[in-house]
C-alpha positions in Angstrom: -5.6 -21.8 37.5 -8.3 -21.7 40.2 -12.0 -20.5 38.8 -12.9 -17.5 40.1 -16.6 -16.6 41.0 -17.4 -12.3 41.1 -15.9 -11.4 43.9 -11.9 -12.4 43.0 -12.3 -15.0 45.2 -11.1 -18.8 44.0 -14.7 -20.3 44.4 -12.6 -23.5 46.1 -12.5 -21.2 49.4 -15.8 -18.9 48.4 -17.4 -20.3 51.7 -14.6 -18.8 53.9 -17.0 -15.8 53.4 -19.4 -15.1 55.0 -22.6 -16.3 52.9 -23.8 -12.3 52.6 -20.6 -10.8 53.0 -19.8 -12.8 49.6 -23.0 -11.5 48.3 -22.2 -8.3 48.4 -18.4 -8.6 47.3 -20.0 -9.8 44.3 -22.9 -7.1 43.9 -19.9 -4.3 43.8 -17.9 -6.6 41.7 -21.2 -6.7 39.3 -21.7 -2.8 39.8 -18.1 -2.2 38.4 -17.8 -4.5 36.0 -20.7 -1.7 34.2 -18.6 1.4 35.4 -15.4 0.1 34.2 -16.8 -0.7 30.5 -18.4 3.1 31.0 -15.3 5.1 32.5 -12.3 2.7 31.8 -9.8 2.0 34.5 -8.1 5.7 35.0 -11.2 7.4 34.6 -13.4 5.5 37.3 -13.2 6.8 40.5 -13.9 4.9 44.1 -16.0 7.6 44.9 -18.1 6.8 41.1 -17.8 2.6 42.2 -19.5 2.7 45.3 -22.0 4.8 44.9 -22.5 2.6 41.2 -22.5 -0.2 44.2 -24.8 1.8 46.4 -22.2 2.0 49.3 -20.1 4.2 51.1 -16.6 4.0 49.9 -16.0 3.1 53.5 -18.0 -0.3 52.5 -16.0 -0.6 49.2 -12.4 -0.9 50.7 -13.7 -3.4 53.7 -13.9 -5.4 51.1 -11.6 -4.8 49.0 -8.8 -3.0 50.8 -6.6 -2.9 47.8 -8.8 0.1 46.7 -10.0 0.7 43.0 -7.0 -1.8 41.7 -8.2 -4.9 43.7 -11.9 -4.8 42.3 -10.5 -4.5 38.9 -8.5 -6.9 38.9 -11.3 -8.4 40.3 -13.7 -7.4 37.8 -11.8 -7.8 34.5 -10.3 -11.9 35.9 -14.0 -13.1 36.4 -15.2 -11.8 33.9 -12.2 -12.8 31.6 -12.8 -16.4 33.5 -16.9 -16.7 32.0 -16.1 -15.4 28.3 -12.8 -17.5 28.4 -15.4 -20.4 28.9 -18.1 -19.3 26.3 -14.9 -19.6 23.4 -13.4 -22.3 24.9 -17.0 -24.4 24.5 -17.0 -23.1 21.1 -13.8 -23.9 20.2 -14.8 -27.4 21.3 -17.8 -27.5 19.6 -17.1 -26.9 16.5 -13.8 -28.2 15.3 -14.2 -31.7 16.8 -10.3 -33.9 16.2 -12.4 -36.9 16.3 -14.3 -35.9 13.4 -12.7 -34.3 11.0 -14.5 -32.3 7.8 -14.2 -33.6 4.7 -11.4 -31.0 3.4 -14.6 -29.5 0.8 -15.9 -28.3 3.9 -12.5 -27.0 5.8 -13.4 -23.5 4.7 -17.2 -23.7 5.2 -16.4 -25.1 8.6 -13.3 -22.8 9.7 -15.7 -19.7 8.5 -18.7 -20.6 10.7 -15.9 -21.5 14.1 -15.0 -17.6 13.4 -18.5 -16.2 13.2 -19.6 -18.2 16.3 -16.5 -16.7 18.3 -17.4 -12.9 17.0 -20.6 -13.4 18.1 -19.7 -14.8 22.1 -17.9 -10.6 21.4 -21.2 -10.1 20.6 -23.4 -11.3 23.7 -20.5 -9.7 26.1 -20.8 -5.5 25.9 -20.0 -5.4 29.0 -16.4 -7.5 29.3 -15.5 -6.4 25.8 -15.9 -2.6 26.6 -13.7 -3.4 29.5 -11.3 -5.5 27.1 -11.1 -1.7 24.7 -10.4 -0.3 27.8 -7.7 -2.6 28.6 -5.7 -1.9 25.1 -6.5 1.7 25.2 -4.9 2.2 28.7 -2.3 -0.3 29.1 0.2 1.5 30.3 -2.2 3.4 33.1 -3.2 -0.4 34.6 -1.3 -2.0 37.2 1.2 -4.7 35.5 -0.4 -7.2 37.7 -4.2 -6.8 36.7 -2.9 -7.3 32.8 -0.8 -10.3 33.7 -5.0 -12.1 35.4 -6.5 -10.9 32.5 -4.5 -12.9 30.5 -3.8 -15.3 32.6 -7.4 -16.0 32.8 -9.0 -15.1 29.6 -7.0 -14.8 26.3 -3.9 -17.3 26.7 -6.6 -20.7 27.2 -8.4 -19.4 24.4 -4.6 -19.1 22.3 -3.9 -23.1 23.9 -8.4 -24.2 23.1 -7.6 -22.8 19.6 -3.5 -24.2 19.1 -5.6 -27.6 20.4 -7.9 -27.7 17.4 -6.0 -26.5 14.1 -3.6 -29.7 15.7 -5.8 -31.5 15.2 -6.7 -30.7 11.9 -3.1 -30.8 11.0 -3.1 -34.6 12.5 -5.9 -35.0 10.0 -4.0 -34.0 7.3 -5.8 -30.7 6.4 -3.6 -27.8 7.3 0.1 -27.7 8.1 0.7 -26.0 11.0 4.7 -25.3 10.2 5.8 -26.8 13.7 3.4 -23.9 15.4 0.2 -24.3 16.5 0.3 -21.3 18.7 1.5 -18.9 15.7 -1.0 -20.8 13.4 -3.8 -19.9 16.0 -2.8 -15.9 16.6 -2.8 -15.9 12.9 -6.2 -17.0 12.3 -8.0 -14.4 14.9 -5.8 -11.7 13.6 -7.3 -12.6 10.2 -10.6 -13.9 10.7 -12.1 -11.7 13.8 -10.2 -9.0 15.2 -10.9 -6.7 12.0 -14.6 -7.1 12.6 -13.6 -7.0 16.7 -11.5 -3.3 15.3 -13.3 -1.3 13.2 -16.8 -2.5 15.6 -14.9 -0.8 18.5 -15.5 -4.2 20.1 -19.1 -4.6 19.2 -19.5 -1.0 20.4 -20.5 0.4 16.3 -21.9 -3.1 14.9 -21.0 -3.5 11.0 -23.6 -4.4 8.6 -24.2 -8.1 7.9 -22.5 -8.1 4.6 -19.5 -6.4 5.9 -19.1 -8.7 8.4 -19.1 -12.0 6.1 -17.0 -9.7 3.6 -13.8 -9.9 6.5 -14.3 -13.1 7.6 -14.8 -15.3 4.8 -11.7 -13.5 3.4 -9.7 -13.6 6.7 -10.5 -17.3 6.5 -9.2 -18.0 2.7 -6.6 -16.1 3.2 -5.6 -17.9 6.3 -5.6 -21.3 4.9 -4.0 -20.1 1.7 -1.0 -20.6 4.3 -2.2 -23.0 6.2 -3.8 -25.6 4.1 -1.7 -28.5 4.0 -0.5 -29.9 0.4 
């Protein structure tokens, strides 16, 4: 998938637009991100989106002829790509297949990975406000937008995590039972999903002690299922 700019235009074709028009699209998308994160897809009106960007509704439609649906897709795709890059970089920095941890340090390192992935959520509040609304309004969000979100963000992150766990399996530390993708899903569900849900994706942060308890317990449960031997 091509990298996209905040205006929803593939980076390789951004030069096809005049710089002034491209800048306006980016400004509209950035303003819309905050509105969608606050109001959700169904409640956000075109008037409110235009007002937040400081443009008329006519100008908004000139830049996004598909209206709210096209703008939401541009925002979600851009925001997801940004967070995806942060997640993937975190996984690659903390799980190096070329330098696997000592078996005694596996739980420690996986706990550090889980905490770092949670930190990405905290560092991107507008994006995860969008994610919260996507989950809550899945029946109102256009199917193509849901597909674009999964392709831009969750899909590549899941692939990176599966690859990292496969590296640990090759090092003799894990047994993924032939399904790295499922194992990665279990790791995420056990170590960080509960933190995301209980904090409403960072809106109501949990205490350090509670977060630590949830993460450590989740990683321990994951290793009971997947530690080699």
